[in-house]
DRENLUM-807796 format. One record per residue (C-alpha): x, y, z. Coordinates in steps of 0.5 Angstrom, whole numbers, plus 500, padded with zeros to 3 digits. Layout:
<fifis>
XYZ;...
</fifis>
This chain:
<fifis>
668146268;663143263;665138258;662139251;658132249;660130242;654130237;653127230;653130223;649137222;642135220;640141216;641138209;637132211;631136215;631141209;630135204;625131208;621137209;621140202;618133200;612134205;612141202;611139195;605135198;602140202;602146196;595149196;592147202;589153206;594153212;600154208;603161207;606161200;611166202;615162206;619156204;623150208;629152211;633149217;635155221;641156226;642148228;648148233;650142238;646143245;647138250;649133246;643134241;642139235;638145236;635149231;629152228;625149222;621154218;616151213;610154209;605151215;609153221;615155225;618150230;624149235;627142233;631138237;634132234;639127237;646128236;649123241;645117242;648116249;644123252;638122247;632118251;627115246;620117248;614115244;611119238;606124241;609124248;612131251;619132254;621138258;628142257;630147261;634153258;636160261;629163258;625157262;622150261;619148254;615142252;617139246;613134242;616127240;615126232;618120228;620121220;622116216;628120213;629124219;628119224;626121231;626129233;622133238;619140236;616146240;611150236;613157235;608159230;602154227;600156222;605162220;600167216;604172220;609173215;609177209;616174206;621169208;626173210;622176216;620169218;628167218;630173222;624171227;627164227;634166229;631171234;627166237;633161238;637166241;632168246;632161249;639162252;637169254;635169262;632176261;626172257;625167263;618168267;619171274;619166280;613166284;615169291;614165297;607168301;611167307;617171305;617179306;616183300;622185297;623190291;622197290;615201292;612199286;613192287;610192294;604196291;603190286;604185291;599188296;594189290;595182288;594179295;588176298;583181301;578180306;571184307;574187313;581189310;577192304;572196309;578199313;582201307;588196308;589195301;591202300;597202306;603198307;603193313;607198317;601203316;597198319;599199326;593202331;594209333;592211340;
</fifis>
């Protein structure tokens, strides 16, 4: 049984206020998408932190903020911290803002020119946050080369195709057969 770690107040209002102030100073710069505006998307408690997505005219980033000081480990701005999610491990870069305080971000889009409108950017932000918690998005684990290949025939064929091949194996056509077929005939 897991116990939920208590977190502090929702940072959404503070984030939007801080990033809106930055957005005002950045208007007209070449890396700003004028179709987008500042919006904190889907901030919810996660392992004693606040996790969500920050949509801005210049980027879309996963953000992690301290929720409970007992579980937040401070690091220096610019340093990375890796976090494990069901979809895999992700590096977050530490940042420090005078209004927000310390937070960590993982870039999804920077700049954010792929988006023609704000609604699409918000939808992608919501989907990206949800995808973190879906293990089907995780990278497949590397198989130990000493283990017997598993899976169906296509998996075994792919493993054979990616296996190192000597000149002798190539000349004898061993890359076309399974290991069972390599038994010499008499």
